[in-house]
N, C-alpha and C positions, 0 to 999 in steps of 0.2 A: 526178402529181396529176390527179384526174379533171377534165374540163372543166366549165364552168358549166352547160351544158345537161343533163348527167347529174345534177348536184346539184339542179337545179330541179325534178326529177320528184317529190321528196319534199315533201308538203304536208300540212296538217292534214286536208284532205278525202280524201287518198289513204292515209294511214297505216293499216295493218291493215285493208285493204279498206273504208275509210270508217267505221271504228268511232268515231273521235273525235266527229264531228258526231252520230252516233247516241247515244252515251252522254250527250252534252250535252243533246240534245233529250229523252231519257228523264228525266234529272234535273230539267229544267225542268218538263216536263209532269206527272210523277208525284210530285214532291216540292215544288219551289219554288212553282209556281203554286197548288196546293191550299193551301199554307201562307199565301200572300198573301191568298187569298180567304176564309180562315177568319176569321170575324168575332170569334172569341175570341182572336186573336193581335194583338199590338201592331203598329200600322201604322208607328210611328216607328222601329222597329228594322230593320236590314238583314238580308237573307238572303244567303248566299254559296255559291259553288261553286268547288272547285279540282279541275282535272283534271291528274293526274300522268302523264307519259309518261317511261318509263325507257329509256335506251339503254345496252346492255351491249356494249362493243366486243369484237371477236374478239381472240384472243391475238396473232395475227400482224399487227402494224401497221407493218411495215418496208417494204412495197412502196408503189407509188403508189396502190393501191386496197386498201381494207380494208372490213370490214363491222361491223355492230352488230345485235344482237337488240333489237327494240323491243317494249315492253310498255305497254299502255294500262290503267291501273288504274281501278277503280271511282271515280267522282267523290266527293270529300268534300264533303258538303252540310251547311251550318249553317243550321238553321231557327230560327224564333222559337217558344218554347214557348207553349202556350195560357195565357191569363191565368187566375188562380184564379176559380172560380165561388163567389160569395159570396151570402149571404142573411141575413136578420135575423128572429128569431122572438121572439114574446112568450111568456113562460113564466109559468104561474100555477097556483094550487091553488084549486079550488072544492070546498068540503066536504072529503072525503077523497080526491079524485081530482086528479091532476096534469093540466094541460092545456097544449097548445102550439099556436101558430098562427103561420105564416110571415107576416111583414108585407112587403108589396110594393106598389108603385104599381099601382093598378087602372086598367084601360082604361075608357072611357066605357060600353061595353056591359056590362062586369062591374059597374060602379057602378049602372046602371039595373036590372040583374037583382037585385042585392043589395037595393036599395031596395024592389023589388016583393015580394020574399020576406021582407021584414022583417029583413034582415041575415043574415049567415052565422054560425051558432054555432060555437064552438070544439069540436073533437072531443076526447073524453076519451082519454087514453093511460094505460097502466099502467106 
């Protein structure tokens, strides 16, 4: 059986020339953090990441020392989907033309501009 010093050389930082911390950092910076900062994603839901490391033993396991092939797989990342974008529109008919206008809360600047111009008319649609 190999001594403890030999076995301690294997660590997450050293597997496959340091690929585990690299794939971890890539998943965080390219997937998870952008999803967290996306204002259209729910802040109450968790994001997650799973890094899978496979060990395939060699066929000869009868001596004191054996080996295993190590494979670091692409992390599985679960993100929060964007919330649906919703709006509300008023629909109507003026004469023989249909009209539609999205209803939304106006900012102070939009309200002042609207009052100065006498209000914003509905646009005709066909």
